[in-house]
C-alpha positions in Angstrom: -10.6 51.4 38.2 -12.1 54.1 36.0 -12.8 56.4 39.0 -9.3 56.0 40.2 -7.9 57.0 36.8 -10.3 60.0 36.6 -9.2 61.3 40.0 -5.5 60.9 39.2 -6.0 62.7 35.9 -7.9 65.6 37.4 -5.1 66.1 40.0 -2.4 66.6 37.3 -0.8 70.1 37.3 -2.2 71.1 34.0 -4.6 73.7 32.6 -8.4 73.1 32.6 -8.6 72.4 28.9 -5.6 70.0 29.1 -7.2 68.2 32.1 -10.5 67.9 30.3 -8.8 66.5 27.2 -6.8 64.0 29.2 -9.9 63.0 31.2 -11.9 62.3 28.0 -9.1 60.5 26.3 -8.4 58.3 29.4 -12.1 57.3 29.7 -12.3 56.5 26.0 -9.2 54.3 26.1 -10.4 52.5 29.2 -13.8 51.9 27.7 -12.3 50.7 24.4 -9.9 48.4 26.3 -12.8 47.0 28.4 -15.0 46.4 25.3 -12.2 44.7 23.4 -11.4 42.4 26.3 -15.0 41.5 26.8 -15.6 40.9 23.1 -12.4 39.1 22.3 -11.5 36.8 25.2 -8.9 35.1 23.0 -6.2 36.1 20.6 -3.9 34.0 18.5 -1.1 34.1 21.1 -3.3 32.9 24.1 -5.6 30.4 22.3 -4.4 27.5 24.5 -6.1 28.9 27.6 -9.8 29.3 27.7 -11.4 32.3 29.5 -12.7 30.0 32.2 -9.6 27.8 32.5 -8.9 26.8 36.1 -6.1 28.7 37.7 -2.7 27.1 37.3 -3.7 24.9 34.4 -1.7 25.3 31.1 -2.0 23.1 28.1 1.6 23.3 26.9 2.9 23.5 23.4 5.7 25.3 21.7 4.3 27.8 19.1 6.3 29.6 16.5 4.5 32.9 17.1 6.7 34.8 14.6 5.3 32.9 11.6 2.7 34.7 9.5 2.5 32.4 6.5 -1.0 31.5 5.5 -1.7 27.9 4.5 -2.5 27.4 0.8 -5.0 24.6 0.6 -4.7 24.3 -3.2 -0.9 23.6 -3.1 -0.8 20.2 -1.5 -1.4 16.6 -2.4 -4.8 15.0 -1.5 -5.6 11.3 -1.3 -8.3 10.3 -3.8 -8.9 6.5 -3.2 -7.2 3.3 -2.3 -5.8 1.7 -5.4 -7.5 -1.6 -4.5 -10.9 0.0 -4.7 -10.5 1.7 -8.1 -12.3 0.0 -11.0 -10.3 0.1 -14.2 -13.3 -0.7 -16.4 -15.4 2.4 -15.5 -14.9 6.1 -14.6 -15.0 6.9 -10.9 -16.6 10.2 -9.6 -15.1 11.9 -6.6 -15.4 15.3 -4.9 -12.3 16.7 -3.1 -11.8 20.2 -1.7 -15.1 21.2 -3.5 -13.7 20.0 -6.9 -15.6 17.4 -8.9 -13.2 15.0 -10.5 -13.4 11.8 -12.5 -10.8 9.1 -12.0 -10.2 6.7 -14.8 -7.6 4.1 -16.0 -5.7 5.2 -19.0 -4.5 1.9 -20.5 -2.5 3.7 -23.2 -0.4 5.6 -20.6 -0.7 2.8 -18.0 -1.7 5.2 -15.2 -4.7 6.6 -13.4 -5.8 9.9 -14.7 -7.8 12.6 -12.7 -9.8 15.0 -14.9 -12.2 17.7 -14.0 -15.6 16.0 -14.1 -17.0 18.3 -16.8 -17.2 17.9 -20.6 -16.2 21.2 -22.2 -19.1 20.8 -24.7 -22.2 21.2 -22.6 -20.7 20.5 -19.1 -22.1 17.0 -18.7 -20.3 14.8 -16.0 -17.6 12.7 -17.6 -17.9 10.3 -14.7 -21.2 9.1 -16.2 -19.3 8.2 -19.4 -17.4 5.2 -20.5 -13.9 4.1 -21.6 -14.1 3.3 -25.3 -12.4 0.6 -27.3 -9.3 2.7 -27.9 -8.9 3.4 -24.2 -10.2 7.0 -24.3 -12.6 8.6 -21.9 -15.9 9.2 -23.7 -18.7 11.5 -22.8 -21.9 9.7 -23.3 -23.9 12.8 -23.9 -22.6 13.5 -27.4 -19.7 11.1 -27.7 -16.7 13.4 -27.4 -13.6 11.5 -26.6 -10.5 12.5 -24.7 -7.0 11.0 -24.3 -4.9 11.0 -21.1 -3.6 14.5 -21.7 -7.1 15.9 -21.8 -7.0 16.6 -25.6 -10.3 16.1 -27.5 -9.6 13.4 -30.1 -13.1 13.0 -31.6 -16.1 15.2 -32.0 -18.6 13.0 -33.9 -20.8 16.0 -34.9 -17.8 17.8 -36.7 -17.7 17.2 -40.5 -14.5 15.3 -41.5 -13.7 17.8 -44.2 -14.3 20.9 -42.0 -12.0 22.7 -39.6 -10.4 20.6 -36.9 -12.5 22.0 -34.0 -11.4 19.3 -31.7 -7.9 20.8 -31.7 -9.1 24.0 -30.0 -8.0 24.6 -26.4 -11.7 25.1 -25.6 -12.3 21.4 -26.4 -9.8 20.2 -23.8 -10.5 18.9 -20.3 -8.6 20.1 -17.3 -6.1 17.4 -16.1 -4.8 17.2 -12.5 -1.4 15.8 -11.6 -1.5 12.4 -9.9 0.9 10.1 -8.1 0.6 6.6 -6.5 2.1 6.3 -3.1 1.5 4.0 -0.1 -1.2 2.1 -2.0 -3.2 5.4 -2.4 -3.9 7.5 -5.5 -3.1 11.2 -4.8 -3.9 14.3 -6.8 -2.8 17.9 -6.9 -5.9 20.2 -6.9 -4.5 22.7 -9.5 -4.5 22.0 -13.3 -2.4 24.9 -14.3 0.5 24.0 -16.7 3.2 25.0 -14.2 2.1 22.0 -12.0 2.4 19.4 -14.7 5.7 18.0 -13.2 4.9 18.7 -9.6 5.2 15.0 -8.8 8.9 15.1 -9.6 9.6 18.0 -7.2 7.2 17.4 -4.4 5.7 14.2 -2.9 2.8 13.5 -0.6 3.6 12.7 3.1 5.4 9.3 3.1 5.0 6.6 5.7 7.6 3.9 5.2 5.8 1.4 7.4 3.2 1.0 4.7 5.8 -0.3 2.3 7.8 -2.2 5.0 7.6 -6.0 4.5 8.1 -6.6 8.2 4.6 -5.1 8.7 1.4 -6.9 8.0 -0.4 -5.5 4.9 -2.7 -3.0 6.5 -6.5 -3.1 6.0 -7.4 0.0 4.0 -10.9 1.4 4.6 -12.7 4.4 3.0 -15.8 6.1 4.3 -17.7 9.2 3.3 -18.6 11.1 6.4 -21.6 13.5 6.7 -19.8 16.0 8.8 -16.9 18.3 7.9 -13.2 18.0 7.8 -12.6 20.1 10.9 -14.8 18.0 13.1 -13.4 14.7 11.7 -9.8 15.8 12.4 -10.4 16.9 16.0 -12.5 13.8 16.8 -9.5 11.6 15.7 -7.3 13.8 17.9 -9.4 13.2 20.9 -8.6 9.8 22.6 -10.6 10.6 25.7 -14.0 10.2 23.9 -13.3 6.5 23.0 -14.6 4.8 26.2 -17.8 6.8 26.1 -18.8 7.3 22.4 -17.6 3.8 21.5 -18.6 2.0 24.7 -18.9 -1.7 24.2 -17.1 -1.5 20.9 -13.5 -0.5 21.3 -11.0 -1.3 24.0 -8.4 1.2 25.3 -5.4 0.5 27.5 -5.9 1.7 31.1 -4.7 1.4 34.6 -7.6 0.1 36.6 -6.6 2.1 39.7 -6.9 5.4 37.7 -10.4 4.9 36.2 -13.0 7.5 37.0 -16.0 5.4 36.1 -17.1 2.1 34.5 -16.4 3.3 31.0 -12.8 3.9 31.7 -12.4 7.7 31.8 -9.3 9.1 33.3 -6.9 12.0 33.1 -4.6 12.0 30.1 -1.2 13.6 29.6 -1.0 15.0 26.1 1.6 17.6 25.2 1.8 19.4 21.9 5.5 20.1 21.4 5.6 21.9 18.1 3.1 23.8 16.0 3.8 25.6 12.8 2.2 26.1 9.4 2.8 22.5 8.4 1.0 21.0 11.5 2.2 19.8 14.8 3.8 16.9 16.8 2.3 15.7 20.1 3.6 13.3 22.8 1.1 11.1 24.5 1.3 8.6 27.4 1.1 5.5 25.1 3.0 6.9 22.1 3.1 10.0 19.9 1.1 11.7 17.2 1.8 13.7 14.1 -0.5 16.0 12.2 0.9 16.7 8.7 -1.2 19.2 6.7 -3.6 19.0 5.1 -4.8 15.4 5.4 -2.5 13.1 7.4 -2.9 12.4 11.1 -1.3 9.3 12.6 -0.8 7.8 16.1 2.2 5.5 16.9 2.3 3.2 19.8 5.3 1.1 20.7 5.6 -2.0 22.9 8.6 -3.7 24.4 11.9 -2.3 25.6 13.1 1.1 24.3 16.6 2.2 23.5 16.0 5.3 25.6 15.9 7.8 22.7 12.9 10.0 22.3 10.9 9.6 19.1 11.4 12.4 16.6 8.6 14.2 14.8 8.9 12.0 11.7 8.6 8.3 11.6 11.1 8.2 8.8 13.8 9.8 11.0 13.6 7.4 13.9 16.5 5.2 14.9 16.6 1.7 13.6 16.4 0.3 17.1 12.9 1.7 17.5 11.8 0.2 14.2 12.6 -3.3 15.6 10.1 -2.7 18.4 6.6 -4.0 18.2 4.7 -1.1 16.9 1.1 -0.2 15.9 0.2 2.8 13.7 -3.2 4.3 13.4 -3.1 6.3 10.2 -5.9 8.5 9.2 -6.1 10.5 5.9 -8.9 13.1 6.3 -10.1 14.7 3.0 -12.2 17.9 2.9 -15.0 17.2 0.4 -17.4 20.1 0.9 -18.9 22.0 3.9 -20.5 19.4 6.1 -18.9 16.5 4.3 -15.5 14.7 4.5 -13.8 11.5 3.6 -11.8 9.2 5.9 -9.2 6.8 4.5 -7.7 4.7 7.4 -4.9 2.2 7.6 -3.6 0.3 10.6 -0.2 -1.3 10.0 1.3 -3.5 12.8 4.5 -5.6 13.0 3.7 -8.0 15.8 1.2 -10.4 14.3 -2.4 -10.1 15.6 -5.2 -12.0 14.0 -6.0 -10.2 10.7 -9.6 -10.9 9.6 -10.7 -10.6 6.0 -10.9 -7.1 4.8 -14.7 -6.9 4.6 -15.0 -8.3 8.1 -12.6 -5.7 9.4 -14.7 -3.0 7.8 -17.8 -4.2 9.7 -16.2 -3.2 13.0 -14.6 0.0 11.6 -18.0 1.2 10.3 -19.6 0.4 13.6 -17.0 2.6 15.3 -17.7 5.4 12.9 -21.5 5.1 13.2 -21.4 5.0 17.0 -20.5 8.7 17.2 -21.5 9.9 13.8 -24.9 11.4 14.7 -23.6 13.3 17.7 -20.7 14.8 15.7 -23.0 15.8 12.9 -25.2 17.7 15.4 -22.1 19.1 17.1 -20.9 20.6 13.9 -24.2 22.3 13.3 -24.0 23.9 16.8 -20.5 25.1 16.1 -21.6 26.5 12.8 -24.5 28.3 14.3 -22.1 30.0 16.7 -19.6 30.8 13.9 -16.4 28.8 13.3 -14.3 31.7 14.5 -16.0 31.6 17.9 -15.1 28.0 18.6 -13.0 29.0 21.6 -15.8 31.2 23.0 -18.5 28.6 23.0 -16.5 25.5 24.1 -14.8 24.8 27.4 -11.7 22.7 27.2 -9.9 22.8 30.5 -7.9 19.5 30.5 -4.8 18.3 28.8 -6.8 15.5 27.2 -8.0 18.2 24.7 -4.5 19.5 23.9 -4.4 18.3 20.3 -7.9 19.6 19.6 -6.9 23.0 20.9 -3.7 22.9 18.9 -5.7 22.1 15.7 -8.2 24.9 16.3 -5.3 27.3 17.0 -3.6 26.2 13.8 -6.8 26.6 11.8 -7.4 30.1 13.3 -3.9 31.3 12.8 -3.1 29.9 9.4 -6.4 29.5 7.7 -8.9 32.0 9.1 -10.6 29.4 11.2 -11.9 27.2 8.3 -11.0 25.4 5.1 -10.5 27.6 2.1 -13.1 26.5 -0.4 -12.4 29.4 -2.8 -15.6 30.7 -4.3 -17.4 27.3 -4.5 -19.4 27.5 -1.3 -21.0 30.1 0.9 -20.1 28.2 4.1 -23.6 27.0 5.0 -24.0 23.4 6.1 -26.5 21.1 4.4 -29.6 20.3 6.4 -29.7 17.2 8.7 -31.3 14.3 6.8 -33.2 11.4 8.5 -31.0 9.2 10.7 -31.3 6.3 8.3 -29.9 8.4 5.5 -27.2 10.0 7.7 -25.9 6.6 8.8 -26.3 4.9 5.4 -23.4 2.6 5.0 -24.2 1.4 1.5 -23.6 4.7 -0.3 -21.0 6.0 2.0 -18.8 2.9 2.0 -20.0 -0.3 0.3 -20.3 1.2 -3.2 -16.7 2.5 -2.9 -15.2 -0.7 -1.4 -14.3 -3.6 -3.7 -14.2 -6.1 -0.8 -17.6 -5.2 0.7 -19.3 -5.1 -2.7 -18.1 -8.7 -3.3 -19.0 -9.8 0.2 -22.5 -8.3 -0.1 -23.1 -10.0 -3.5 -22.0 -13.3 -2.1 -24.1 -13.0 1.1 -27.2 -12.1 -1.0 -26.6 -15.1 -3.2 -26.3 -17.3 -0.1 -29.5 -15.9 1.3 -31.4 -16.8 -2.0 -29.8 -20.2 -2.0 -30.9 -20.9 1.5 -34.5 -19.9 0.7 -34.5 -22.1 -2.5 -33.2 -25.0 -0.4 -35.9 -24.5 2.2 -38.6 -24.3 -0.5 -37.3 -27.3 -2.3 -37.4 -29.4 0.9 -41.0 -28.4 1.6 -42.0 -29.3 -2.0 -40.2 -32.6 -1.8 -41.8 -33.5 1.5 -45.3 -32.6 0.1 -44.8 -34.8 -3.0 -43.6 -37.8 -1.0 -45.8 -37.4 2.1 -47.6 -40.7 1.4 -44.4 -42.8 1.3 -42.5 -41.1 4.1 -42.5 -42.0 7.7 -43.5 -39.5 10.4 -39.9 -39.3 11.5 -38.7 -38.5 8.0 -41.4 -35.8 7.7 -40.3 -34.2 10.9 -36.7 -34.2 9.9 -37.5 -32.6 6.5 -39.8 -30.0 7.9 -37.3 -29.1 10.6 -34.5 -28.8 8.0 -36.7 -26.5 5.9 -37.5 -24.3 8.9 -33.8 -24.2 9.8 -32.7 -23.1 6.3 -35.5 -20.5 6.2 -34.6 -19.2 9.7 -30.9 -18.9 8.7 -31.9 -17.0 5.5 -33.9 -14.5 7.6 -31.1 -14.1 10.1 -28.7 -13.5 7.1 -31.1 -10.9 5.7 -31.0 -9.0 9.0 -27.2 -9.3 9.2 -26.9 -7.9 5.7 -29.1 -4.9 6.4 -27.5 -4.1 9.7 -23.9 -4.3 8.4 -24.1 -3.1 4.8 -27.0 -0.6 4.9 -28.0 0.8 8.2 -27.3 0.1 11.8 -28.4 2.4 14.6 -26.5 2.9 17.8 -28.3 3.7 21.0 -25.8 5.0 23.6 -28.3 4.8 26.5 -28.8 1.0 25.9 -25.3 0.0 24.8 -23.7 -2.9 26.7 -20.1 -4.0 26.9 -19.3 -6.7 24.4 -16.2 -8.1 22.8 -16.0 -7.8 19.0 -12.3 -6.9 18.6 -12.1 -9.5 15.8 -13.7 -6.9 13.5 -11.0 -4.3 13.9 -7.7 -3.6 15.6 -8.2 -2.8 19.3 -5.9 -0.2 20.8 -4.4 -2.4 23.6 -1.2 -4.2 24.2 -0.1 -7.0 21.9 -0.7 -9.6 24.6 -4.4 -8.6 24.8 -4.9 -8.6 21.1 -3.6 -12.1 20.5 
């Protein structure tokens, strides 16, 4: 191509100097174009097609290319915790968007408060403090006390007849706006005074099914995840990984004739229909999905006859006829915590009446699902980070429609947020090192400590374990004391009972450790089994009954 251009330029009817100038300019432009194309195989307008994409394949979506608005991560609501897991007696520490906050119950104002987790005195964490007898948050380092407005009410070290130093603005704690919605406490990550009334003007994304009495009360689960927000989001948007990464754990609807292998892999038709600064809407074979920035992603599946109208991009805007159908929602609230760390709050409302197990039992299965692909996603994130988040499209190969939502998310992230979460100046972008697997998959600190149901279940199961051991020991002691007056048959019965109680206590100890502390998952040795009692399987209502 370069030689042809050079020949054509040299044959132009111009002077020697002009021909030399045109020749040099042409070569430079061609070289620059070639270098640019080889270095940047993608741009924001062609992100949906990878450089090695098979000819004729297009992953469709409608993109508003004219938009140039950048996403402001600090001007949106973020979920903090499920209300049922918050303890009103003690302060609760959380990190969200890199911000350390303390959540505490203000009994004077009858509301949850979210403060910056930092005492203005010497920067001690207020989450290590207590709520005093007057309902104020007290720092236990030097006893400073704060009311629900963040004002310092008491400085014990200040003399009573001296200047009121507690009235200084420097003695106040930063207070973040909060709102309760859909059984979740939300906070606005900006404590500036102009946002004090933000809850009156702007609300978090609302899902009416969570407050609809025709739906079963959803099981809410919270889990701290040792990989980042970006990887968490795209993993939830990827249904094709389910039969492989969660083999033997989850069920997925499928046509037996279309299966590619024993796990249930098959082609998937996923079409992203809109994409703008607020997220996107996608149509799937079994329903539709909505990604609402920055945290909410949900999947809706409907069963039974339809009224023929296509679902809209918002659940709230759907026709009433659709709301009478049997419906399942998989709702995921994904919270960016820090680089390499995120938090998942999940809810699964349904309106057709499957068996709903106790909350802590449901959490056993949900945690197993998370653990079964946690390690590989943690390692995947490190590989992406080593290549550079902005190079995601260069180091991955996503040639099928099954990855349409993942591609759309990465396109959104690149176009509206520079390819990553905006942490401000808090982090350099480096990921924390990979800890031992037992620490990486630790359920106790990542879930049980933050879950009121699992904490109570663990306490009860440990008490039962001790009780079984005491009973076993008591039987052995009683048999030893009465061995002279007991028949051989009675001795056999008592010894067998003692062994049985002891064996059950040992099994219970193993059950507790495996389900509340650490449970490894070996993909190479996994076998198909049926444990759908522990969570909602993604199949038809007839299968889940």
